[in-house]
KOLNUTOR-576336 format. One record per residue (C-alpha): residue in one letter; x negated, z negated, y. Coordinates in steps of 0.5 Angstrom, whole numbers, plus 500, padded with zeros to 3 digits. Layout:
! residues N
AXZY;...
! end
This chain:
! residues 322
M500500500;A494498505;T491505504;K497509505;I498505512;L491506514;A492513512;S498515516;S497518523;S505518525;H506515532;S513512530;F510508524;E517509521;N513510514;E509504515;C515500516;K518503510;E512501506;I512494508;H519493507;E518495500;S512491499;R516484501;G512479497;R505482497;W503480504;N496480502;H496488502;L500487509;I495483512;Q489488510;A493494513;L495491520;V488487521;T485494521;R490496527;T489495534;Q494490537;L498495541;E499499534;C501492531;R506491536;R509498535;I510497528;R513490529;E518493534;T519499529;Y520494523;K525490527;D529496529;M529499522;Y531493518;G533487524;E528483522;D522480525;L515481522;I512475525;T518471523;L517473516;L510472516;Q511465518;K517464513;S512466507;S507461510;L512455510;R513457502;N506458500;Q507464497;P501467493;G496471496;V497468503;S494463507;P498459512;K492460517;T492468516;C499468517;T498464524;A492469525;L496475524;S502473528;L498472534;W494478533;M501482533;L504478540;H503481547;P497478550;H501474555;E506471549;R500469545;D496465551;A503462552;I503459545;V496458545;A497454551;R503450549;E499448542;A493446547;L497441550;L501438544;Q495437540;D496430536;N490427538;D487430545;T489436549;N485442547;Y482443554;Q477448552;A483453550;L486452557;V480453560;E479460556;I486462559;F485460566;V478463567;G478469562;R485472564;K486476571;S491473576;S497478574;H496476566;I496469568;A503470572;L506473565;I503467561;K507463566;Q513467565;A513467558;Y511460557;L517458561;S522463557;K520460551;Y519452552;K524451558;T518448562;Q513450567;L506451565;D503448571;Q507442571;D505440564;I498441565;I499436571;N503431567;I498430562;E496423560;P492420560;P489423566;H482427565;P478431570;Y479438567;Q486437570;K484437577;I480444575;L485447571;V490446577;A485448582;L484455578;S492456577;T493455584;S487460585;H491465581;K497465586;A493464592;H486468592;Q485474595;A482479590;D476481594;V469479592;N465478599;Q458477599;H458473605;T463468603;A460467597;K453465600;C457460605;D460457599;A454457595;R451453601;R457448601;L456447594;Y449445595;E450441601;T455437598;G451436591;E444436590;G442437598;S446430599;P445423596;G449421590;A454425586;I457432588;D463432592;E469433588;G473435593;T469441596;V468444589;L476443588;E477446594;I473452593;F476453586;T483453589;K481459594;R477463590;S478468585;I474468578;P470474580;H468471587;L466464584;K462468579;L458471585;T458464588;F454461583;S450468582;C448467590;Y447459589;K441461584;H438466588;I438462594;Y436455591;G432458585;H436455579;D443455576;Y448450580;T449447573;K442445573;S444441579;I450438576;T445435570;D440432575;V445428578;N449422575;S453426571;G460423569;E466426566;F468431572;E461434572;D461435564;A468439565;L465443571;K459445567;K463448561;V468451566;I462454570;K459457564;C465460561;I466463568;C458466569;N457468562;P463469557;P459472551;N454466551;Y460461552;Y464464546;V458465542;K457457542;I464456541;L465461535;F458458532;A461451532;S467452529;I465456524;K460451522;G465446522;M461442528;T468441532;A475438532;D477445535;R478448528;G483453531;A477456536;I475461531;T482465530;R483464538;V477467540;M476472535;V483475536;S483474544;R476477545;S476482539;E478488543;T475486549;E467484548;M466483541;D460488541;E457484546;I459477543;Q456480536;R449482540;V449475543;F450471537;K445475533;A440474539;K442466539;Y442464532;G438470528;I444472524;E449476524;L456474526;R459477520;E454474515;T455467518;I463468517;C461470510;N456464509;S461459512;I468461510;P471461503;S473468500;G480470501;D485473506;Y483469512;R475471511;D477478510;F481478517;L476475521;L471480518;A476485520;L476483527;A468482527;N468489525;K472492531;T468495537;
! end
């Protein structure tokens, strides 16, 4: 069945949907077929299947997962469900799950969303979140208990997506870099949170990236080094991670993937989240940085650390996308 689906060149996907319908119960074949498709093709297949049979493929996968049907792991069903969603719907679900973690909010997942998405995409995420969960994403972040420094940064970034001007201005970036210096390592004591949050609130992600580049050019080292040199607290630790995600996304994601694949973090969902969200945007660069940093291919690390099965095959298929 998988071979037929892969070989089809039809843009209507009706034949694929018929084969999927006739192979109900053999979801492992469906998984291998769909993961080789692009996310857009998967969404088209999902829409066509719903039109033809009145059932949603994601709902069927989730039911199969709950029933523990042979050949289908719950992790794979979850991953493939995310793969088939529109990106803003997927991010809305990821954000909700991040906020509802049993032990602690998954700030890492929220940072990836607010740093790694364009403002137009953030607006769609918030709409999808409100539609699905009947509550405002911004307000849910503000209401997190117990309070955490990440909240302040995320609220500032959320505001920036609504209020900033998209233009990246060299002069303004240099001025912002100087303000960061003067209220940070250029003055005694810890950094001024208010100045940092004000800049984060008013500037776009590309502008912030330019600001930190200007800082290094003017003062000879990264802004994150100046944070490390002061009495670092929770706010400074959170700020460093956010800046690393802004300035060097591939390196940031590589570290996240390695820690998650090796079981070195409680954020076990990071493998699926990062592989699904970055596979069609910067997987080539992630693979290059991964090999340079750890001396081993991402695919090989997946094979060595994750048990054989449909979930590992799913991750390998995503790793092979270029």
